[in-house]
C-alpha positions as a Markdown table, in Angstrom:
| # | Residue | x | y | z |
|---|---|---|---|---|
| 1 | Met | -14.5 | 91.1 | 3.1 |
| 2 | Thr | -10.8 | 90.5 | 3.7 |
| 3 | Thr | -11.6 | 87.1 | 5.2 |
| 4 | Ile | -13.7 | 86.0 | 2.2 |
| 5 | Ala | -11.0 | 87.1 | -0.3 |
| 6 | Phe | -8.3 | 85.3 | 1.8 |
| 7 | Arg | -10.3 | 82.0 | 1.8 |
| 8 | Ala | -10.9 | 82.3 | -1.9 |
| 9 | Leu | -7.3 | 82.8 | -2.7 |
| 10 | Val | -6.3 | 79.8 | -0.5 |
| 11 | Arg | -8.9 | 77.6 | -2.2 |
| 12 | Arg | -7.7 | 78.7 | -5.6 |
| 13 | Asp | -4.1 | 77.8 | -4.8 |
| 14 | Leu | -5.0 | 74.5 | -3.3 |
| 15 | Arg | -7.2 | 73.6 | -6.3 |
| 16 | Leu | -4.4 | 74.6 | -8.8 |
| 17 | Phe | -2.0 | 72.5 | -6.8 |
| 18 | Phe | -4.1 | 69.3 | -6.7 |
| 19 | Thr | -5.1 | 69.6 | -10.4 |
| 20 | Asp | -1.4 | 69.5 | -11.4 |
| 21 | Arg | -0.7 | 65.8 | -11.1 |
| 22 | Arg | 3.1 | 66.4 | -11.6 |
| 23 | Ala | 3.2 | 68.7 | -8.7 |
| 24 | Val | 1.5 | 66.2 | -6.6 |
| 25 | Val | 3.9 | 63.5 | -7.6 |
| 26 | Met | 6.9 | 65.6 | -6.8 |
| 27 | Ser | 5.5 | 66.8 | -3.5 |
| 28 | Phe | 4.3 | 63.5 | -2.1 |
| 29 | Val | 5.6 | 60.5 | -4.1 |
| 30 | Ala | 9.2 | 61.7 | -4.5 |
| 31 | Pro | 10.0 | 62.0 | -0.8 |
| 32 | Ile | 8.3 | 58.7 | -0.2 |
| 33 | Leu | 10.3 | 57.1 | -3.0 |
| 34 | Phe | 13.7 | 58.4 | -1.9 |
| 35 | Gly | 13.0 | 57.8 | 1.8 |
| 36 | Ser | 12.1 | 54.2 | 1.1 |
| 37 | Phe | 15.0 | 53.7 | -1.2 |
| 38 | Phe | 17.7 | 54.8 | 1.3 |
| 39 | Gly | 15.9 | 53.2 | 4.2 |
| 40 | Phe | 15.9 | 49.9 | 2.2 |
| 41 | Ile | 19.6 | 50.0 | 1.5 |
| 42 | Phe | 20.6 | 51.1 | 5.0 |
| 43 | Arg | 18.0 | 49.0 | 6.8 |
| 44 | Asn | 18.7 | 47.6 | 10.3 |
| 45 | Ala | 20.7 | 44.4 | 10.4 |
| 46 | Gly | 17.8 | 42.8 | 12.3 |
| 47 | Ser | 15.6 | 42.9 | 9.2 |
| 48 | Asp | 14.0 | 39.7 | 8.1 |
| 49 | Glu | 15.2 | 40.2 | 4.6 |
| 50 | Ala | 18.7 | 39.0 | 3.8 |
| 51 | Ala | 21.2 | 41.7 | 2.9 |
| 52 | Ser | 23.4 | 41.5 | -0.2 |
| 53 | Lys | 26.3 | 39.1 | 0.3 |
| 54 | Ile | 29.9 | 39.8 | -0.2 |
| 55 | Ser | 31.3 | 38.0 | -3.3 |
| 56 | Val | 34.4 | 35.9 | -2.2 |
| 57 | Ala | 36.5 | 33.5 | -4.1 |
| 58 | Val | 38.4 | 30.8 | -2.1 |
| 59 | Ile | 41.4 | 29.0 | -3.6 |
| 60 | Asp | 42.4 | 26.0 | -1.5 |
| 61 | Gln | 45.9 | 25.0 | -2.6 |
| 62 | Asp | 46.3 | 22.7 | 0.4 |
| 63 | Gln | 43.4 | 20.4 | 0.0 |
| 64 | Ser | 43.9 | 19.1 | 3.6 |
| 65 | Asp | 41.1 | 18.1 | 6.0 |
| 66 | Leu | 41.7 | 21.3 | 7.9 |
| 67 | Ser | 41.6 | 23.6 | 4.8 |
| 68 | Arg | 38.4 | 21.8 | 3.6 |
| 69 | Arg | 36.7 | 22.5 | 6.9 |
| 70 | Leu | 37.8 | 26.1 | 6.7 |
| 71 | Val | 36.4 | 26.4 | 3.1 |
| 72 | Ser | 33.1 | 24.7 | 4.2 |
| 73 | Ala | 32.8 | 27.2 | 7.1 |
| 74 | Phe | 33.3 | 30.1 | 4.7 |
| 75 | Ala | 30.7 | 28.8 | 2.3 |
| 76 | Ala | 28.2 | 28.4 | 5.1 |
| 77 | Asp | 28.6 | 31.9 | 6.4 |
| 78 | Ser | 25.5 | 34.0 | 5.7 |
| 79 | Ala | 27.5 | 37.1 | 5.0 |
| 80 | Leu | 29.4 | 35.6 | 2.1 |
| 81 | Glu | 28.8 | 34.3 | -1.4 |
| 82 | Val | 31.6 | 31.9 | -2.0 |
| 83 | Arg | 33.0 | 30.5 | -5.2 |
| 84 | Gln | 36.1 | 28.3 | -5.7 |
| 85 | Pro | 37.7 | 29.2 | -9.1 |
| 86 | Ala | 41.3 | 28.8 | -10.1 |
| 87 | Leu | 43.8 | 31.4 | -8.9 |
| 88 | Glu | 44.2 | 33.3 | -12.1 |
| 89 | Glu | 40.5 | 33.3 | -12.8 |
| 90 | Ala | 39.9 | 34.7 | -9.2 |
| 91 | Arg | 42.6 | 37.4 | -9.8 |
| 92 | Ala | 40.9 | 38.5 | -13.0 |
| 93 | Ser | 37.5 | 38.5 | -11.4 |
| 94 | Val | 38.8 | 40.8 | -8.6 |
| 95 | Arg | 40.5 | 43.0 | -11.1 |
| 96 | Ser | 37.3 | 43.5 | -13.1 |
| 97 | Gly | 35.2 | 44.2 | -10.0 |
| 98 | Lys | 33.1 | 41.0 | -10.1 |
| 99 | Thr | 34.6 | 39.6 | -7.0 |
| 100 | Thr | 35.4 | 41.6 | -3.8 |
| 101 | Val | 38.0 | 39.4 | -2.1 |
| 102 | Ala | 39.9 | 36.3 | -3.1 |
| 103 | Val | 41.3 | 34.1 | -0.2 |
| 104 | Val | 44.3 | 31.9 | -1.1 |
| 105 | Ile | 44.9 | 29.1 | 1.3 |
| 106 | Pro | 48.5 | 27.9 | 0.7 |
| 107 | Lys | 50.0 | 24.4 | 0.6 |
| 108 | Gly | 51.0 | 23.2 | 4.0 |
| 109 | Phe | 48.3 | 25.1 | 5.8 |
| 110 | Gly | 46.8 | 22.0 | 7.4 |
| 111 | Asp | 50.2 | 21.0 | 8.8 |
| 112 | Gln | 51.6 | 24.4 | 9.8 |
| 113 | Ala | 48.6 | 26.2 | 11.3 |
| 114 | Pro | 48.0 | 23.8 | 14.2 |
| 115 | Arg | 51.7 | 23.8 | 15.1 |
| 116 | Ala | 51.7 | 27.6 | 15.0 |
| 117 | Phe | 48.7 | 27.7 | 17.3 |
| 118 | Phe | 50.9 | 27.4 | 20.4 |
| 119 | Arg | 54.3 | 28.6 | 19.3 |
| 120 | Gly | 53.5 | 31.4 | 17.0 |
| 121 | Ala | 56.4 | 30.6 | 14.7 |
| 122 | Glu | 56.4 | 29.4 | 11.0 |
| 123 | Lys | 52.8 | 30.6 | 10.4 |
| 124 | Pro | 51.4 | 29.8 | 7.0 |
| 125 | Asp | 50.7 | 32.9 | 4.8 |
| 126 | Ile | 47.1 | 33.3 | 3.7 |
| 127 | His | 46.9 | 35.8 | 0.8 |
| 128 | Leu | 43.9 | 38.2 | 0.4 |
| 129 | Leu | 43.5 | 39.6 | -3.1 |
| 130 | Tyr | 40.9 | 42.4 | -2.9 |
| 131 | Asp | 39.2 | 45.1 | -4.9 |
| 132 | Pro | 40.6 | 48.4 | -3.4 |
| 133 | Ser | 37.3 | 50.2 | -3.8 |
| 134 | His | 35.7 | 47.8 | -1.2 |
| 135 | Ala | 37.9 | 48.5 | 1.8 |
| 136 | Ala | 35.0 | 48.1 | 4.3 |
| 137 | Glu | 34.1 | 44.7 | 2.9 |
| 138 | Leu | 37.7 | 43.6 | 3.0 |
| 139 | Ala | 37.7 | 44.3 | 6.8 |
| 140 | Met | 34.6 | 42.2 | 7.2 |
| 141 | Val | 36.1 | 39.3 | 5.2 |
| 142 | Arg | 39.2 | 39.5 | 7.3 |
| 143 | Gly | 37.2 | 39.2 | 10.5 |
| 144 | Val | 35.1 | 36.3 | 9.2 |
| 145 | Leu | 38.4 | 34.6 | 8.1 |
| 146 | Ala | 39.9 | 35.0 | 11.6 |
| 147 | Gln | 36.8 | 33.6 | 13.2 |
| 148 | His | 36.5 | 30.5 | 11.0 |
| 149 | Ala | 40.3 | 29.9 | 11.0 |
| 150 | Met | 40.5 | 29.9 | 14.7 |
| 151 | Glu | 37.5 | 27.6 | 15.0 |
| 152 | Ala | 38.9 | 25.2 | 12.5 |
| 153 | Val | 42.5 | 25.2 | 13.8 |
| 154 | Ser | 41.5 | 25.0 | 17.5 |
| 155 | Gly | 39.2 | 22.1 | 16.6 |
| 156 | Glu | 42.2 | 20.3 | 15.0 |
| 157 | Val | 44.5 | 21.1 | 18.0 |
| 158 | Phe | 42.0 | 20.1 | 20.6 |
| 159 | Gly | 40.4 | 17.3 | 18.7 |
| 160 | Ala | 41.5 | 13.8 | 17.8 |
| 161 | Asn | 45.1 | 14.9 | 17.0 |
| 162 | Ser | 45.5 | 17.0 | 20.1 |
| 163 | Gly | 48.0 | 14.6 | 21.7 |
| 164 | Lys | 50.5 | 15.0 | 18.8 |
| 165 | Tyr | 50.5 | 18.8 | 18.8 |
| 166 | Leu | 50.6 | 19.1 | 22.6 |
| 167 | Asp | 53.5 | 16.6 | 22.7 |
| 168 | Glu | 55.4 | 18.6 | 20.1 |
| 169 | Ala | 54.8 | 21.9 | 21.9 |
| 170 | Arg | 55.8 | 20.4 | 25.3 |
| 171 | Ser | 59.0 | 19.0 | 23.7 |
| 172 | Glu | 59.9 | 22.3 | 22.2 |
| 173 | Ala | 59.3 | 24.1 | 25.5 |
| 174 | Ala | 61.6 | 21.6 | 27.3 |
| 175 | Gly | 64.3 | 22.3 | 24.8 |
| 176 | Ala | 64.0 | 26.1 | 25.0 |
| 177 | Arg | 67.2 | 26.8 | 27.0 |
| 178 | Asp | 67.0 | 30.5 | 26.5 |
| 179 | Met | 63.7 | 30.6 | 28.4 |
| 180 | Asn | 63.5 | 31.5 | 32.0 |
| 181 | Pro | 63.2 | 28.2 | 34.0 |
| 182 | Ala | 60.1 | 29.4 | 35.8 |
| 183 | Asp | 58.5 | 30.5 | 32.6 |
| 184 | Arg | 59.4 | 27.1 | 30.9 |
| 185 | Arg | 57.9 | 25.2 | 33.8 |
| 186 | Ala | 54.7 | 27.3 | 33.8 |
| 187 | Leu | 54.4 | 26.7 | 30.0 |
| 188 | Gln | 54.9 | 22.9 | 30.4 |
| 189 | Glu | 52.3 | 22.8 | 33.2 |
| 190 | Met | 49.8 | 24.7 | 31.1 |
| 191 | Leu | 50.3 | 22.2 | 28.2 |
| 192 | Ser | 50.0 | 19.3 | 30.5 |
| 193 | Gly | 46.8 | 20.8 | 32.0 |
| 194 | Leu | 45.4 | 21.2 | 28.5 |
| 195 | Glu | 46.2 | 17.5 | 27.7 |
| 196 | Gln | 44.5 | 16.4 | 30.9 |
| 197 | Trp | 41.4 | 18.6 | 30.0 |
| 198 | Asn | 41.3 | 17.1 | 26.5 |
| 199 | Asp | 41.3 | 13.6 | 28.0 |
| 200 | Arg | 38.4 | 14.5 | 30.3 |
| 201 | Val | 36.5 | 16.0 | 27.4 |
| 202 | Lys | 37.0 | 12.8 | 25.3 |
| 203 | Val | 35.4 | 10.8 | 28.2 |
| 204 | Asn | 32.6 | 13.4 | 28.8 |
| 205 | Pro | 32.0 | 15.5 | 25.6 |
| 206 | Ala | 29.3 | 17.5 | 27.5 |
| 207 | Leu | 32.1 | 19.3 | 29.3 |
| 208 | Gly | 32.8 | 21.5 | 26.3 |
| 209 | Gly | 34.8 | 21.8 | 23.1 |
| 210 | Asn | 37.5 | 24.1 | 22.1 |
| 211 | Ser | 38.5 | 25.6 | 25.4 |
| 212 | Gly | 42.0 | 26.7 | 24.3 |
| 213 | Gly | 41.0 | 28.9 | 21.4 |
| 214 | Gly | 42.6 | 32.3 | 21.0 |
| 215 | Leu | 46.1 | 31.5 | 22.1 |
| 216 | Ser | 47.6 | 32.6 | 18.7 |
| 217 | Leu | 46.3 | 33.6 | 15.3 |
| 218 | Pro | 47.4 | 30.7 | 13.2 |
| 219 | Tyr | 48.3 | 32.7 | 10.0 |
| 220 | Asn | 49.7 | 35.9 | 8.6 |
| 221 | Ala | 47.4 | 37.9 | 6.3 |
| 222 | His | 49.1 | 39.5 | 3.3 |
| 223 | Glu | 46.8 | 41.9 | 1.5 |
| 224 | Glu | 47.2 | 43.0 | -2.2 |
| 225 | Ala | 45.2 | 45.6 | -4.0 |
| 226 | Val | 44.4 | 44.2 | -7.4 |
| 227 | Thr | 44.2 | 46.5 | -10.4 |
| 228 | Ala | 45.1 | 46.1 | -14.0 |
| 229 | Arg | 48.7 | 47.4 | -13.5 |
| 230 | Lys | 51.0 | 47.1 | -10.5 |
| 231 | Gly | 51.7 | 50.3 | -8.7 |
| 232 | Val | 48.2 | 51.8 | -9.3 |
| 233 | Val | 46.9 | 53.3 | -6.1 |
| 234 | Tyr | 43.1 | 53.4 | -5.7 |
| 235 | Asn | 41.8 | 57.0 | -5.3 |
| 236 | Gly | 38.3 | 57.2 | -3.9 |
| 237 | Met | 37.8 | 60.5 | -5.6 |
| 238 | Ala | 37.7 | 58.8 | -8.9 |
| 239 | His | 34.3 | 57.1 | -8.3 |
| 240 | Ser | 32.9 | 60.3 | -6.7 |
| 241 | Phe | 33.8 | 62.4 | -9.7 |
| 242 | Ala | 32.5 | 59.8 | -12.1 |
| 243 | Gly | 29.1 | 59.7 | -10.4 |
| 244 | Met | 28.7 | 63.4 | -10.0 |
| 245 | Ala | 29.8 | 64.1 | -13.6 |
| 246 | Val | 27.1 | 61.7 | -14.8 |
| 247 | Gln | 24.5 | 63.3 | -12.6 |
| 248 | Phe | 25.1 | 66.9 | -13.7 |
| 249 | Ile | 25.6 | 66.0 | -17.4 |
| 250 | Leu | 22.1 | 64.4 | -17.2 |
| 251 | Phe | 20.8 | 67.6 | -15.7 |
| 252 | Met | 22.4 | 69.5 | -18.6 |
| 253 | Gly | 20.6 | 67.3 | -21.1 |
| 254 | Met | 17.3 | 67.8 | -19.3 |
| 255 | Asp | 17.8 | 71.6 | -19.4 |
| 256 | Ala | 18.6 | 71.3 | -23.1 |
| 257 | Gly | 15.3 | 69.6 | -23.6 |
| 258 | Leu | 13.4 | 72.2 | -21.6 |
| 259 | Ile | 15.0 | 74.9 | -23.8 |
| 260 | Val | 13.7 | 73.2 | -26.9 |
| 261 | Leu | 10.2 | 73.2 | -25.3 |
| 262 | Ala | 10.5 | 77.0 | -24.6 |
| 263 | Gln | 11.7 | 77.7 | -28.1 |
| 264 | Arg | 8.9 | 75.7 | -29.6 |
| 265 | Arg | 6.3 | 77.6 | -27.6 |
| 266 | Thr | 7.7 | 80.9 | -28.8 |
| 267 | Gly | 7.3 | 79.7 | -32.4 |
| 268 | Leu | 11.0 | 79.5 | -33.2 |
| 269 | Trp | 10.8 | 75.9 | -34.4 |
| 270 | Lys | 7.8 | 76.8 | -36.6 |
| 271 | Arg | 9.9 | 79.4 | -38.3 |
| 272 | Leu | 12.7 | 77.0 | -38.7 |
| 273 | Gln | 10.3 | 74.7 | -40.5 |
| 274 | Ala | 10.0 | 77.3 | -43.2 |
| 275 | Ala | 13.7 | 77.3 | -43.8 |
| 276 | Pro | 15.2 | 75.1 | -46.5 |
| 277 | Ile | 16.6 | 72.5 | -44.0 |
| 278 | Ser | 15.3 | 69.2 | -42.9 |
| 279 | Arg | 13.8 | 68.2 | -39.5 |
| 280 | Phe | 16.6 | 65.7 | -39.0 |
| 281 | Leu | 19.3 | 68.3 | -39.6 |
| 282 | Ile | 17.7 | 70.6 | -36.9 |
| 283 | Ile | 17.3 | 67.7 | -34.4 |
| 284 | Gly | 20.8 | 66.4 | -35.2 |
| 285 | Ser | 22.4 | 69.8 | -34.6 |
| 286 | Arg | 20.7 | 70.0 | -31.2 |
| 287 | Ala | 22.1 | 66.5 | -30.4 |
| 288 | Ala | 25.5 | 67.4 | -31.6 |
| 289 | Ser | 25.7 | 70.6 | -29.5 |
| 290 | Ala | 24.5 | 68.8 | -26.4 |
| 291 | Thr | 27.1 | 66.0 | -27.0 |
| 292 | Ile | 29.9 | 68.5 | -27.3 |
| 293 | Ile | 28.9 | 70.3 | -24.1 |
| 294 | Ala | 28.7 | 66.9 | -22.3 |
| 295 | Val | 32.2 | 65.9 | -23.4 |
| 296 | Leu | 33.5 | 69.3 | -22.4 |
| 297 | Ile | 32.0 | 69.0 | -19.0 |
| 298 | Leu | 33.6 | 65.6 | -18.5 |
| 299 | Leu | 37.0 | 66.8 | -19.6 |
| 300 | Val | 36.9 | 69.9 | -17.4 |
| 301 | Val | 35.6 | 67.8 | -14.4 |
| 302 | Phe | 38.3 | 65.2 | -14.7 |
| 303 | Gly | 40.9 | 67.8 | -15.5 |
| 304 | Phe | 40.2 | 69.4 | -12.2 |
| 305 | Ala | 40.2 | 66.0 | -10.5 |
| 306 | Arg | 43.6 | 65.2 | -12.0 |
| 307 | Val | 45.2 | 68.5 | -10.9 |
| 308 | Val | 43.6 | 68.8 | -7.5 |
| 309 | Phe | 43.0 | 65.2 | -6.4 |
| 310 | Gln | 45.5 | 63.2 | -8.6 |
| 311 | Val | 42.8 | 61.3 | -10.3 |
| 312 | His | 44.4 | 59.7 | -13.3 |
| 313 | Val | 43.1 | 57.7 | -16.3 |
| 314 | Glu | 45.0 | 54.5 | -15.4 |
| 315 | Gly | 43.5 | 52.5 | -18.2 |
| 316 | Ser | 42.8 | 53.0 | -21.8 |
| 317 | Leu | 42.7 | 56.7 | -22.8 |
| 318 | Ala | 40.8 | 55.7 | -26.0 |
| 319 | Gly | 38.3 | 53.9 | -23.8 |
| 320 | Phe | 37.9 | 57.0 | -21.6 |
| 321 | Val | 37.3 | 59.1 | -24.7 |
| 322 | Gly | 34.8 | 56.5 | -26.1 |
| 323 | Val | 32.9 | 56.4 | -22.8 |
| 324 | Cys | 32.7 | 60.2 | -22.7 |
| 325 | Val | 31.4 | 60.5 | -26.3 |
| 326 | Ala | 28.9 | 57.7 | -25.8 |
| 327 | Leu | 27.7 | 59.3 | -22.6 |
| 328 | Gly | 27.4 | 62.7 | -24.4 |
| 329 | Leu | 25.3 | 61.1 | -27.2 |
| 330 | Met | 23.1 | 59.3 | -24.7 |
| 331 | Thr | 22.6 | 62.5 | -22.8 |
| 332 | Ala | 21.7 | 64.5 | -25.9 |
| 333 | Ala | 19.1 | 61.9 | -26.9 |
| 334 | Phe | 17.7 | 62.0 | -23.4 |
| 335 | Gly | 17.3 | 65.7 | -23.6 |
| 336 | Leu | 15.5 | 65.4 | -27.0 |
| 337 | Leu | 13.2 | 62.8 | -25.4 |
| 338 | Val | 12.4 | 65.2 | -22.6 |
| 339 | Ala | 11.6 | 67.8 | -25.3 |
| 340 | Val | 9.2 | 65.7 | -27.4 |
| 341 | Leu | 7.4 | 64.0 | -24.5 |
| 342 | Gly | 6.8 | 67.2 | -22.6 |
| 343 | Lys | 4.2 | 69.8 | -23.2 |
| 344 | Thr | 5.5 | 73.0 | -21.6 |
| 345 | Pro | 8.7 | 73.7 | -19.7 |
| 346 | Glu | 6.8 | 74.3 | -16.4 |
| 347 | Ala | 4.8 | 71.1 | -16.6 |
| 348 | Thr | 7.8 | 69.0 | -17.7 |
| 349 | Arg | 10.5 | 70.2 | -15.4 |
| 350 | Gly | 9.4 | 68.5 | -12.2 |
| 351 | Leu | 8.9 | 65.0 | -13.8 |
| 352 | Ala | 12.2 | 65.3 | -15.7 |
| 353 | Ile | 14.0 | 66.1 | -12.5 |
| 354 | Leu | 12.4 | 63.1 | -10.8 |
| 355 | Val | 13.4 | 60.7 | -13.7 |
| 356 | Thr | 16.9 | 62.1 | -13.7 |
| 357 | Leu | 17.4 | 61.6 | -10.0 |
| 358 | Ile | 16.1 | 58.0 | -10.2 |
| 359 | Leu | 18.5 | 57.3 | -13.1 |
| 360 | Val | 21.4 | 58.6 | -11.0 |
| 361 | Met | 20.2 | 57.0 | -7.8 |
| 362 | Val | 20.2 | 53.4 | -9.2 |
| 363 | Ser | 23.5 | 53.9 | -11.1 |
| 364 | Gly | 25.7 | 53.7 | -8.1 |
| 365 | Ala | 26.7 | 57.4 | -8.4 |
| 366 | Trp | 25.4 | 58.3 | -4.9 |
| 367 | Val | 25.8 | 55.0 | -3.1 |
| 368 | Pro | 28.2 | 52.4 | -4.5 |
| 369 | Ala | 26.2 | 49.6 | -6.2 |
| 370 | Phe | 27.7 | 46.9 | -4.0 |
| 371 | Phe | 25.5 | 48.3 | -1.2 |
| 372 | Phe | 22.4 | 47.4 | -3.2 |
| 373 | Pro | 20.4 | 44.2 | -2.7 |
| 374 | Arg | 21.3 | 41.6 | -5.3 |
| 375 | Trp | 18.2 | 42.0 | -7.3 |
| 376 | Leu | 18.7 | 45.8 | -7.6 |
| 377 | Gln | 22.4 | 45.3 | -8.6 |
| 378 | Gln | 21.1 | 43.3 | -11.6 |
| 379 | Ala | 18.2 | 45.6 | -12.4 |
| 380 | Ser | 20.4 | 48.7 | -12.4 |
| 381 | Phe | 22.0 | 47.5 | -15.6 |
| 382 | Ala | 18.7 | 48.3 | -17.3 |
| 383 | Val | 19.4 | 52.1 | -17.0 |
| 384 | Pro | 22.1 | 53.9 | -19.0 |
| 385 | Thr | 23.7 | 55.7 | -16.0 |
| 386 | Arg | 24.9 | 52.4 | -14.5 |
| 387 | Trp | 26.8 | 51.7 | -17.6 |
| 388 | Ala | 28.2 | 55.2 | -17.6 |
| 389 | Val | 29.5 | 55.0 | -14.0 |
| 390 | Asp | 30.9 | 51.5 | -14.5 |
| 391 | Gly | 32.6 | 52.5 | -17.8 |
| 392 | Leu | 34.3 | 55.5 | -16.2 |
| 393 | Asp | 35.4 | 53.4 | -13.2 |
| 394 | Ala | 36.9 | 50.7 | -15.5 |
| 395 | Val | 39.2 | 53.0 | -17.5 |
| 396 | Ile | 40.1 | 55.4 | -14.7 |
| 397 | Trp | 41.0 | 53.8 | -11.4 |
| 398 | Arg | 40.7 | 50.1 | -12.4 |
| 399 | Gly | 43.2 | 50.6 | -15.1 |
| 400 | Leu | 41.5 | 48.3 | -17.6 |
| 401 | Gly | 42.0 | 48.3 | -21.3 |
| 402 | Phe | 39.8 | 49.3 | -24.2 |
| 403 | Ser | 37.9 | 46.0 | -24.2 |
| 404 | Ala | 36.5 | 46.8 | -20.8 |
| 405 | Ala | 35.0 | 50.0 | -22.2 |
| 406 | Leu | 33.3 | 48.3 | -25.1 |
| 407 | Gly | 30.3 | 47.0 | -23.1 |
| 408 | Pro | 29.5 | 50.4 | -21.5 |
| 409 | Ile | 30.0 | 52.2 | -24.8 |
| 410 | Ala | 27.7 | 49.8 | -26.7 |
| 411 | Ala | 25.0 | 50.0 | -24.0 |
| 412 | Met | 25.0 | 53.8 | -24.0 |
| 413 | Leu | 24.9 | 54.0 | -27.8 |
| 414 | Gly | 22.0 | 51.6 | -27.7 |
| 415 | Phe | 20.1 | 53.8 | -25.3 |
| 416 | Ala | 21.0 | 56.8 | -27.4 |
| 417 | Leu | 19.5 | 55.2 | -30.5 |
| 418 | Leu | 16.4 | 54.2 | -28.5 |
| 419 | Phe | 15.9 | 57.7 | -27.0 |
| 420 | Gly | 16.7 | 59.4 | -30.3 |
| 421 | Gly | 14.4 | 57.2 | -32.3 |
| 422 | Ile | 11.5 | 58.0 | -30.1 |
| 423 | Ala | 12.4 | 61.7 | -30.2 |
| 424 | Val | 12.4 | 61.8 | -34.0 |
| 425 | Trp | 9.1 | 59.7 | -34.2 |
| 426 | Arg | 7.2 | 61.9 | -31.7 |
| 427 | Phe | 8.7 | 65.3 | -32.7 |
| 428 | Arg | 6.2 | 68.2 | -33.1 |
| 429 | Trp | 7.0 | 71.6 | -34.6 |
| 430 | Glu | 4.7 | 73.5 | -32.4 |
| 431 | Thr | 2.7 | 73.1 | -29.2 |
| 432 | Asp | -0.7 | 71.5 | -29.3 |
C-alpha cells in the first residue's frame, strides 16, 4: 500500500511539473540559454567564428613609406578594426567610448625609428590615447603595435636602405670615445658582420630576411587616459554599480508587478473600481510610486559607492538625475507590463525572472559589452537596459555633458511609453 501511494504521489508531482510550461522553460531552457550565452562570449580562441575586433584609430602624421607600411600592417591585423580619422575626431571618439585606442604616429617617425634601432637614442614618441575602461584591450594593442613596428622598422634597416643606417651606426661607434675600446671594437665588428650578411641576403634572398630584429624597441609609448575632463581617474567600481543598480531596480519593478497581480486576485482592484477615481489615476499612482522607489535605490546605491569607493558623478549632474528618472519610469512601466500580461503571481514569477535576467545579461551589466560579438553589440541597443547602463557610464566616470545623456533618456522614455501603453490597453480589473 505504501509503495502504491508513493508511486502515485511521484506521478502526480511529475505530471504537475510538465503541465506547467513556465516551470519547464525555467528548468530546462534557462540553463541552456545562459550556458550557451557565456560559452559563446568566452569561447576558445581556436573557434572558426571570428571574435569581436578591437576598434582602433590610427593617425599617421608622418606619411613616410615606413609609417604607411606600419599602418597597412595594423589594418591587416585580424584582431583590430582600424580607421584613420583626424586627431581631434579620434580623441572625441575615444572619449565617447566608440573607439578603444587611438595610435598617433608622429612626424619624423620614418627617419628617427630606423636610426634608433641600433643606438636607442632619440626615439620617436608614439602616443596611445585610450579608453580607461578597456585596460586589457590597451595591453593587446600595445603588443600588436610592438610587433608590427619592429617588423616594419627592421625591414627598413635591413632592406634596401640598410647600408645608410649601418654606416651611420658604425661611424657613431667609432666616435664614441667614452666607450671601452674592446666594447667599441666588438660593436663595430657586429655592425660589419650585419652588413656582410645583408649583402649575402641580397644575392641569395632565400637565406632569410630580418635577422637583426629585436635589438631595440624603436619608439617610446606615451599612454593617456581620455575622459571628458583632465584629472578624472577611471574607477572600475562605477560600471559595476551601474550594472548592478539596473539589475536590482528591474527586479524591484518585477516584484511591483507581481504585487499588483496578488492584489487583483484578492479583489482589491475590483473594490477600487467602485471608488470615484479613474483607472488611469490608479495605474498612474502605481507607476509614480515605483519610479520614486527606483530613483531612491539609485541615489542610495551611488551614495554608498561615493562614500566607500569614491565613485563620483564626473559629468553632468542634471544628466545623471535625468537618466535616473528615465530608468525609474521605464522600470515602473515594465512592472505594469508584468502585471497585465501575467495571470497569477505564481505562474508569472518564473517567466518574469527569466526576461529580467536576459535584459540585464545583454545590457553589459554583467559582462562589459565590448566582449560581445559585433552583431550582439548592435542588437543590445534594442533593449532598454543597455541604454540605462551606457547612460550611467556616460555621466559618471566618462565625465560627459548633458547632451551625452539625452540619447539614453529618450530611449528609456520611449520604452516606458511602449510598456505603459500596452499595460493600459491590456489592463483587467479582475482575474479571468
